C-alpha positions as CSV (number, residue, x, y, z in Angstrom):
1,M,-5.6,27.1,42.2
2,D,-3.0,29.9,41.1
3,A,0.0,29.6,43.5
4,T,1.4,33.0,42.1
5,A,0.5,36.5,42.8
6,S,-1.6,38.3,40.4
7,E,1.1,40.9,39.5
8,S,4.0,38.3,39.6
9,Q,5.3,36.2,36.5
10,A,2.8,33.4,35.6
11,I,4.2,29.8,35.5
12,Q,3.9,28.4,31.9
13,Y,3.9,24.8,32.1
14,H,5.1,24.6,28.4
15,E,8.2,26.4,29.5
16,I,9.1,23.3,31.6
17,S,11.1,20.8,29.2
18,D,10.0,17.2,29.0
19,Q,12.7,15.7,30.8
20,P,12.9,12.4,32.9
21,V,11.2,12.5,36.1
22,A,14.4,12.4,38.2
23,A,15.8,15.4,36.4
24,I,12.6,17.6,36.9
25,V,12.8,16.5,40.8
26,A,16.7,17.3,40.9
27,S,16.5,20.8,39.3
28,P,16.5,24.0,41.2
29,I,13.4,25.6,41.8
30,R,12.6,28.7,40.5
31,T,11.6,31.4,43.3
32,F,8.6,33.6,42.9
33,Q,7.4,36.6,44.7
34,R,4.3,35.8,46.3
35,Q,1.8,38.3,47.7
36,T,-2.0,37.4,48.8
37,R,-2.5,34.7,46.4
38,H,-0.5,31.6,47.5
39,C,-1.1,28.1,48.7
40,F,-1.0,28.6,52.4
41,G,-2.0,31.7,54.5
42,D,-4.7,34.2,53.5
43,T,-6.6,34.0,50.5
44,I,-8.7,36.4,48.6
45,P,-12.7,35.7,48.5
46,G,-13.6,33.3,46.1
47,E,-10.1,31.6,45.7
48,F,-9.5,27.9,46.5
49,P,-6.7,27.3,49.1
50,L,-4.7,24.2,48.1
51,A,-3.6,23.4,51.7
52,A,-7.3,23.6,53.1
53,S,-8.4,20.7,51.3
54,P,-5.4,18.2,50.4
55,S,-7.7,15.2,50.3
56,I,-9.5,16.9,47.4
57,V,-6.3,17.6,45.5
58,L,-5.0,14.1,46.1
59,H,-8.4,12.8,44.5
60,V,-8.0,14.9,41.5
61,L,-4.6,14.1,40.9
62,T,-5.3,10.3,41.0
63,S,-8.6,10.2,39.2
64,C,-7.2,12.2,36.3
65,N,-4.3,9.6,36.0
66,F,-1.5,12.2,35.9
67,T,1.8,11.2,34.4
68,P,4.9,11.1,36.5
69,Q,6.2,13.9,34.5
70,D,3.0,16.0,35.3
71,L,3.5,15.2,39.0
72,A,7.2,16.3,38.9
73,K,6.1,19.6,37.1
74,L,3.5,20.3,39.8
75,E,6.2,20.1,42.5
76,A,8.1,22.6,40.7
77,T,5.5,25.0,40.9
78,C,4.5,25.3,44.4
79,S,6.0,24.0,47.6
80,F,2.5,22.6,48.6
81,F,3.3,19.7,46.3
82,R,6.6,19.1,47.9
83,Q,5.9,19.2,51.8
84,P,4.9,16.3,53.7
85,A,1.0,15.6,53.2
86,N,0.3,13.8,56.4
87,F,-1.4,10.9,54.7
88,D,-1.3,7.3,55.4
89,P,0.8,5.0,54.7
90,D,3.7,7.3,55.0
91,R,2.7,10.6,56.5
92,E,6.4,12.1,55.3
93,L,5.4,11.7,51.6
94,S,4.2,14.6,49.5
95,V,0.8,14.7,48.0
96,T,2.3,14.0,44.6
97,E,4.2,11.1,45.9
98,I,0.9,9.6,47.6
99,A,-0.8,10.3,44.2
100,A,1.8,8.1,42.4
101,L,1.7,5.4,44.9
102,D,-2.1,5.1,44.7
103,M,-1.9,4.9,40.8
104,C,0.8,2.4,41.2
105,Q,-1.6,0.3,43.5
106,K,-4.2,0.2,40.6
107,R,-1.9,-1.9,38.5
108,A,-2.5,-5.6,38.5
109,I,1.1,-6.4,38.8
110,F,1.8,-4.0,41.7
111,K,-1.3,-5.0,44.0
112,P,0.0,-8.4,45.2
113,M,3.3,-7.1,46.3
114,T,4.5,-7.1,49.9
115,P,5.6,-3.8,51.4
116,E,9.0,-5.2,51.5
117,E,8.8,-5.9,47.6
118,R,7.3,-2.4,47.1
119,Q,10.0,-0.8,48.8
120,G,12.7,-2.8,46.9
121,L,11.3,-1.8,43.7
122,K,11.1,1.8,44.9
123,R,14.9,1.8,45.7
124,K,15.7,0.0,42.3
125,C,13.6,2.5,40.2
126,G,15.4,5.4,42.0
127,G,13.9,6.1,45.4
128,S,10.6,7.6,44.3
129,W,7.0,6.4,43.6
130,K,7.0,8.7,40.7
131,L,9.8,6.9,39.3
132,V,8.0,3.6,40.1
133,L,5.0,4.6,38.4
134,G,6.8,5.6,35.3
135,F,8.4,2.2,35.3
136,L,5.2,0.4,35.6
137,L,3.7,2.6,32.9
138,A,6.5,2.3,30.4
139,G,5.9,-1.6,30.7
140,E,2.4,-1.2,29.8
141,I,3.0,0.9,26.9
142,C,5.6,-1.2,25.6
143,C,4.0,-4.8,25.9
144,R,0.1,-3.5,26.1
145,R,-0.1,-5.4,29.4
146,E,-3.4,-5.9,30.5
147,K,-5.0,-4.5,27.2
148,S,-6.1,-6.5,24.2
149,Q,-3.5,-7.8,21.9
150,A,-2.7,-10.0,18.8
151,I,0.5,-12.1,18.2
152,A,1.1,-13.3,14.7
153,G,3.4,-16.3,15.3
154,P,5.3,-18.5,13.1
155,G,2.1,-20.2,11.6
156,H,0.0,-19.9,14.4
157,S,-1.8,-17.0,16.0
158,I,-2.9,-15.9,19.4
159,A,-5.5,-13.1,20.3
160,V,-5.9,-12.0,23.9
161,T,-9.1,-9.9,24.8
162,S,-9.1,-7.0,27.4
163,E,-10.7,-9.2,29.9
164,G,-7.8,-11.8,29.6
165,A,-9.4,-14.4,27.7
166,V,-7.2,-16.2,25.0
167,Y,-8.1,-17.4,21.5
168,T,-5.7,-19.3,19.3
169,F,-5.9,-20.5,15.6
170,G,-3.3,-21.9,12.7
171,S,-0.9,-24.6,12.6
172,N,-1.0,-27.1,15.6
173,I,1.2,-29.6,14.6
174,N,2.9,-29.4,18.0
175,G,-0.4,-28.6,20.2
176,Q,0.9,-25.0,20.3
177,L,-2.9,-23.9,20.0
178,G,-3.6,-25.3,23.6
179,H,-6.9,-27.1,22.8
180,G,-5.7,-30.6,23.6
181,T,-5.4,-31.7,19.8
182,T,-2.9,-31.5,17.1
183,E,-5.6,-30.2,14.3
184,E,-5.3,-26.9,12.7
185,E,-7.9,-24.3,13.5
186,S,-8.8,-21.8,10.7
187,R,-11.0,-19.5,13.0
188,P,-10.3,-18.2,16.5
189,R,-10.9,-20.8,19.3
190,L,-11.3,-20.1,22.9
191,I,-8.7,-21.9,25.2
192,R,-11.6,-23.2,27.6
193,S,-9.0,-24.7,30.1
194,L,-7.9,-21.2,31.0
195,Q,-11.3,-20.3,32.2
196,G,-11.1,-18.1,35.4
197,V,-7.4,-17.2,34.7
198,R,-6.8,-13.6,33.3
199,I,-4.0,-13.6,30.8
200,I,-2.2,-10.2,30.4
201,Q,0.7,-11.1,27.8
202,A,1.3,-13.7,25.3
203,A,4.5,-14.8,23.2
204,A,4.5,-17.2,20.3
205,G,7.7,-19.2,18.9
206,A,7.8,-21.8,16.4
207,G,5.7,-24.5,17.5
208,R,5.3,-23.1,20.9
209,T,3.2,-20.6,23.0
210,M,3.6,-19.1,26.3
211,L,1.0,-17.1,28.4
212,I,1.3,-14.9,31.4
213,S,-1.4,-14.2,33.8
214,D,-2.2,-11.4,36.0
215,A,-0.7,-13.5,38.9
216,G,2.6,-13.7,37.3
217,Q,2.3,-17.2,36.4
218,V,3.6,-18.7,33.1
219,Y,1.6,-21.2,31.2
220,A,3.5,-23.0,28.2
221,F,2.2,-25.6,25.7
222,G,3.6,-26.8,22.2
223,K,6.9,-28.0,21.6
224,D,9.6,-28.3,24.2
225,S,12.8,-28.6,22.4
226,F,14.6,-25.7,20.8
227,G,17.0,-24.8,18.0
228,E,15.4,-27.4,15.6
229,A,14.6,-26.7,11.8
230,E,11.0,-25.6,12.8
231,W,9.2,-25.9,9.4
232,G,6.8,-28.7,9.9
233,G,9.2,-30.5,12.4
234,Q,7.7,-31.9,15.6
235,G,9.5,-31.7,18.8
236,S,10.5,-34.6,21.0
237,N,7.8,-33.5,23.7
238,L,4.7,-31.9,23.0
239,V,2.2,-30.5,25.7
240,T,-1.1,-29.8,24.1
241,T,-2.8,-27.7,26.7
242,P,-1.6,-25.0,28.9
243,Q,0.7,-26.1,31.7
244,L,2.2,-24.1,34.4
245,V,6.0,-23.8,33.9
246,E,7.2,-25.3,37.3
247,S,10.9,-23.6,37.3
248,L,9.2,-20.0,36.9
249,K,6.7,-20.5,39.8
250,G,9.1,-18.5,42.2
251,I,9.2,-15.6,39.7
252,F,6.3,-13.2,39.2
253,V,6.6,-12.8,35.3
254,V,5.1,-10.0,33.4
255,Q,6.5,-10.6,30.0
256,A,8.1,-13.5,27.8
257,A,10.1,-13.5,24.5
258,I,10.8,-16.6,22.5
259,G,13.8,-16.6,20.1
260,N,14.8,-19.7,18.2
261,F,17.5,-21.0,20.7
262,F,16.2,-19.4,23.9
263,T,13.3,-18.1,25.8
264,A,13.5,-15.0,28.2
265,V,11.0,-13.9,30.8
266,L,10.9,-10.6,32.8
267,S,10.1,-10.3,36.3
268,R,7.7,-7.7,37.9
269,E,10.9,-6.2,39.4
270,G,12.4,-5.8,36.1
271,R,15.0,-8.6,36.3
272,V,15.5,-10.7,33.1
273,Y,15.7,-14.6,33.1
274,T,17.1,-16.8,30.3
275,F,17.0,-20.5,29.6
276,C,17.8,-22.9,26.8
277,W,20.9,-21.5,24.6
278,G,23.4,-24.3,24.9
279,T,26.8,-24.7,26.1
280,D,28.5,-21.8,24.3
281,G,27.5,-19.3,27.2
282,K,26.3,-16.8,24.7
283,L,24.0,-15.0,27.5
284,G,27.0,-14.9,30.2
285,H,25.8,-18.6,31.7
286,H,26.5,-22.3,30.5
287,T,23.3,-24.4,30.1
288,E,22.5,-27.7,28.3
289,P,20.1,-27.4,25.3
290,N,17.4,-29.2,27.4
291,D,17.9,-27.1,30.4
292,V,14.5,-25.6,31.7
293,E,15.9,-23.6,34.7
294,P,15.8,-20.1,34.4
295,R,19.1,-18.2,34.9
296,P,19.1,-14.5,35.8
297,L,20.9,-12.5,32.8
298,L,24.2,-11.3,34.5
299,G,26.2,-8.1,34.1
300,A,25.1,-4.7,33.5
301,L,21.4,-5.3,33.8
302,E,21.5,-7.0,37.2
303,N,20.7,-3.7,39.2
304,V,18.7,-1.8,36.4
305,P,15.3,-2.5,36.1
306,V,14.0,-3.6,32.7
307,V,10.4,-2.9,31.4
308,Q,10.3,-4.8,28.2
309,I,12.6,-7.3,26.5
310,A,12.4,-8.5,22.6
311,A,13.9,-11.6,21.3
312,G,15.4,-12.1,17.8
313,Y,16.6,-15.1,16.1
314,C,19.7,-15.4,18.3
315,Y,19.9,-12.1,20.3
316,L,18.2,-10.3,23.1
317,L,17.1,-6.6,23.5
318,A,16.3,-5.0,26.8
319,L,14.6,-1.8,27.2
320,A,16.0,-0.6,30.7
321,F,14.5,2.2,33.0
322,E,16.8,4.4,34.7
323,P,16.3,7.8,36.7
324,S,18.3,9.6,33.8
325,G,16.1,8.3,31.0
326,M,15.5,5.0,29.1
327,S,18.2,3.2,27.4
328,V,18.5,-0.2,25.5
329,Y,20.9,-3.2,26.1
330,S,21.7,-6.0,23.8
331,V,23.2,-9.5,24.2
332,G,24.0,-12.4,21.9
333,C,24.9,-13.1,18.4
334,G,26.1,-9.6,16.7
335,L,26.0,-11.0,12.9
336,G,25.0,-8.1,10.7
337,G,25.4,-5.5,13.4
338,K,22.0,-6.0,14.8
339,L,23.3,-5.8,18.5
340,G,24.0,-1.9,17.5
341,H,27.4,-1.2,19.0
342,G,29.3,-0.4,15.7
343,A,30.4,-4.0,15.1
344,K,29.4,-7.4,14.2
345,T,30.9,-9.1,17.3
346,D,28.9,-11.1,19.8
347,E,28.1,-10.0,23.1
348,K,28.4,-12.3,26.2
349,Y,26.8,-10.1,28.7
350,P,24.4,-7.2,28.1
351,R,26.0,-4.0,26.7
352,L,24.4,-0.7,26.5
353,V,23.7,0.6,23.1
354,E,25.3,4.1,23.3
355,Q,24.3,5.5,20.0
356,F,21.0,6.7,21.3
357,R,22.7,9.2,23.5
358,R,24.6,10.5,20.6
359,L,21.3,10.8,18.6
360,N,19.6,12.4,21.5
361,V,16.7,9.8,21.2
362,Q,15.1,8.3,24.4
363,P,14.0,4.8,23.6
364,M,10.4,4.1,24.5
365,V,9.5,1.1,22.6
366,V,12.0,-1.7,21.1
367,A,11.5,-4.5,18.5
368,A,13.9,-7.3,17.6
369,G,13.3,-8.8,14.1
370,A,15.1,-12.1,13.1
371,W,18.1,-10.0,11.8
372,H,17.5,-6.3,12.5
373,A,16.0,-4.1,15.2
374,A,14.3,-0.8,15.8
375,V,13.3,1.5,18.4
376,V,10.7,4.4,18.8
377,G,11.9,7.5,20.6
378,R,10.0,9.6,23.1
379,D,9.8,12.3,20.5
380,G,8.4,10.0,17.7
381,Q,11.5,9.3,16.0
382,V,12.2,5.8,14.7
383,C,15.8,4.4,14.5
384,T,16.8,0.9,12.9
385,W,19.8,-1.0,12.4
386,G,21.4,-4.6,11.8
387,W,20.9,-6.2,8.4
388,G,19.5,-4.2,5.8
389,R,18.1,-7.1,3.5
390,Y,15.2,-6.1,1.2
391,G,15.0,-2.5,2.5
392,C,13.8,-3.7,6.0
393,L,15.7,-0.7,7.6
394,G,13.7,1.9,5.6
395,H,16.9,4.0,4.7
396,G,16.2,3.5,1.0
397,D,18.9,0.6,0.4
398,E,19.9,-2.9,1.5
399,E,23.1,-1.6,3.5
400,C,23.8,-3.1,6.9
401,E,23.6,-0.5,9.8
402,L,25.9,-1.4,12.5
403,A,24.5,1.2,14.9
404,P,21.0,2.9,15.4
405,K,20.1,5.3,12.7
406,V,17.2,7.7,12.4
407,V,14.8,6.8,9.6
408,E,14.8,10.2,7.9
409,S,11.6,9.7,5.8
410,L,9.5,9.3,8.8
411,N,10.4,12.6,10.4
412,N,7.1,13.9,9.5
413,I,5.2,11.6,11.5
414,K,5.1,11.0,15.4
415,A,5.5,7.3,15.7
416,V,4.2,5.3,18.9
417,H,4.5,1.7,17.9
418,V,7.0,-0.5,15.8
419,A,6.9,-4.1,15.0
420,T,9.7,-6.1,13.2
421,G,9.8,-9.5,11.6
422,D,12.1,-11.2,9.3
423,Y,13.4,-8.7,7.3
424,T,10.2,-6.7,7.5
425,T,9.2,-3.6,9.7
426,F,5.9,-1.5,10.6
427,V,5.4,1.5,12.2
428,V,2.3,3.1,13.8
429,S,2.0,6.7,13.9
430,E,0.2,8.8,17.0
431,A,-2.8,9.3,14.2
432,G,-3.2,5.5,13.9
433,E,-1.8,5.5,10.6
434,V,0.7,2.3,9.4
435,Y,3.8,2.4,7.3
436,S,5.7,-0.7,6.1
437,F,8.9,-1.5,4.6
438,G,11.1,-4.4,3.9
439,C,10.5,-7.7,2.3
440,G,7.1,-8.1,0.8
441,E,6.7,-11.9,0.3
442,S,3.5,-13.5,1.2
443,A,1.7,-10.0,1.0
444,S,2.6,-9.4,4.7
445,L,3.5,-5.6,4.0
446,G,-0.1,-4.8,3.1
447,H,1.0,-3.1,-0.3
448,V,-0.3,-4.0,-3.7
449,A,2.5,-5.8,-5.4
450,L,3.6,-4.4,-8.8
451,V,4.0,-7.0,-11.4
452,D,6.5,-6.4,-14.6
453,G,5.9,-7.4,-18.2
454,Q,7.5,-10.8,-17.4
455,G,5.1,-11.6,-14.6
456,N,7.6,-11.0,-11.8
457,R,6.3,-9.3,-8.6
458,H,8.2,-6.5,-7.1
459,T,7.4,-6.7,-3.4
460,N,10.2,-5.3,-1.7
461,V,9.9,-1.6,-0.1
462,L,13.2,0.0,0.5
463,S,11.7,3.1,2.1
464,P,8.6,3.6,4.6
465,A,5.5,3.5,2.7
466,L,1.9,4.3,4.0
467,V,-0.2,1.1,4.1
468,T,-3.3,2.6,2.2
469,S,-5.2,-0.7,2.3
470,L,-5.9,-0.2,6.3
471,K,-7.0,3.4,5.6
472,Q,-10.2,1.9,4.5
473,V,-10.6,0.5,8.1
474,N,-11.7,4.1,9.1
475,E,-10.2,3.5,12.7
476,R,-7.1,4.3,14.5
477,I,-4.7,1.4,14.5
478,V,-3.2,0.9,17.8
479,Q,-0.9,-2.4,17.4
480,I,0.6,-4.2,14.6
481,S,2.1,-7.7,14.8
482,L,3.9,-9.8,12.4
483,T,5.5,-13.1,12.1
484,N,9.2,-13.1,13.3
485,S,10.6,-16.3,12.0
486,I,12.9,-17.3,9.0
487,Y,11.1,-20.7,8.3
488,W,7.5,-19.6,8.0
489,N,5.8,-17.4,5.6
490,A,4.7,-14.1,7.3
491,H,1.4,-12.9,8.3
492,T,0.5,-9.7,9.8
493,F,-2.3,-8.4,12.3
494,A,-3.6,-4.8,12.7
495,L,-5.8,-4.1,16.0
496,T,-7.7,-1.2,16.4
497,E,-8.6,1.0,19.0
498,S,-12.1,-0.4,19.6
499,G,-10.7,-3.9,19.6
500,K,-11.4,-5.2,15.7
501,L,-8.9,-7.2,14.3
502,Y,-7.8,-7.4,10.6
503,A,-5.3,-10.0,8.9
504,F,-3.3,-10.2,5.9
505,G,-0.4,-12.3,4.3
506,A,0.2,-15.8,4.4
507,G,-3.0,-17.9,5.6
508,D,-1.9,-21.5,4.3
509,K,-2.4,-22.9,7.9
510,G,-5.4,-20.9,9.1
511,Q,-3.1,-18.5,10.8
512,L,-5.0,-15.4,9.7
513,G,-8.2,-16.7,11.4
514,I,-10.9,-15.8,8.7
515,G,-11.6,-19.3,7.6
516,P,-10.2,-21.5,4.7
517,I,-8.8,-19.4,1.7
518,A,-10.2,-20.8,-1.3
519,N,-7.8,-21.6,-4.2
520,Q,-4.9,-19.3,-2.8
521,T,-2.5,-19.3,0.4
522,E,-2.4,-15.5,1.2
523,K,-4.5,-12.4,1.6
524,Q,-3.2,-9.2,0.0
525,N,-5.8,-7.0,1.5
526,P,-6.7,-6.7,5.4
527,E,-9.8,-8.9,6.2
528,R,-11.6,-8.7,9.5
529,V,-11.2,-11.5,11.9
530,E,-14.5,-12.4,13.4
531,I,-13.7,-11.6,17.1
532,D,-14.0,-8.7,19.5
533,L,-11.0,-8.2,21.6
534,S,-12.5,-4.9,23.5
């Protein structure tokens, strides 16, 4: 399929920079001298002319799951990939645009959209189906949407299989396990009332659980009230089985994030809604503490699609998709510098975190710990900021960072995933290795604690350290989840590529899912949870 003459300069893909799709499409196309070997016109014997079989080309593009960047690079190499392909549903679209649309239609959240909704999303993403595909793929990468996942909540846990079945275990004082009781479970138990419903994303808060179905519906159970001292306290209204959230029925939801004083949900179109954060207007709208009506997040993100949200104790991060590249916005309480704007002031409306442009880092995954935050960039760099207590920022000290700062000691690896908790951070490399740093209480970092001569445990890790105990798993780790609460001892899950789940840390309420722990309240080394999430 060589589009150039044999004597002319060959196109080298590695010479095309790894830019955002819009930048590639908008850049001037290099002109090549063509002789007899080209896409249209005469061909030499044995050569395959692209224009002769565009349907075959389209099949190859879609079946090989080309990325939006791949498709944009093809457009830069040959006019065949840029001109109208004369295919339905829009005969003016190029073969690469049709391929992108076909791949969008494979996504569960895109399939049920009406033509008008699809066109609206296309306009919001920048006017290209390649950009829409980039938006959808970015959300899948950030949230493991439509893939297996494990959630280490405050005292209780959630495990979602690749088929969308949900298991819960651990503390159940508020009915947050969804089994119709308030009894603890020390091993994974299937939520049978959700039979026939495919769950694609889950969120856990103190005493509450939210599940998102592939139809965009939200199921919630556990404690209704927010902002209470969560350790062992019962809410005023308990829901012990999954119930549809009535106020969200008009919104196709793809992700939920639970903070201490608020819940945020993300719509399929990339709009953020929040509710329950009291009368001080910290999210740009005034509500009562018991208000269950979702309010759209106002300000800079009103017309910018968001692919991922992350909730800390009292603040919210949003990973936004723009034609020029990905960006991070923050809103809420700025104590400790966790909003990333170079100050400790609150932000009533979402504000762009500008430091990433100065660092030349394009964010791809964002994580909000209770008091600090982290991002993985497209190039695999890791940035952290906020309160640095116990070394949770990984910079070798306990200083606050008011703006994102690259974790220099991780520059020798390419990170693909990051998770944060209460002064704790985990990073997963492309090779599936796991690094952790910060507060190591309850053995949640996965490292063997050192004991001095007086019997004191030195558990804090100020710089990223390889979790060697997970090397014994002999399998690539793809996801880490850890407790993000200031009221509960932390536990951690490690999910492997084949769907095996390992747990370590606090297990006093059965939240590790490995059964009762005899004569101890925590597990220092990872232990296999008997559940297959593949």
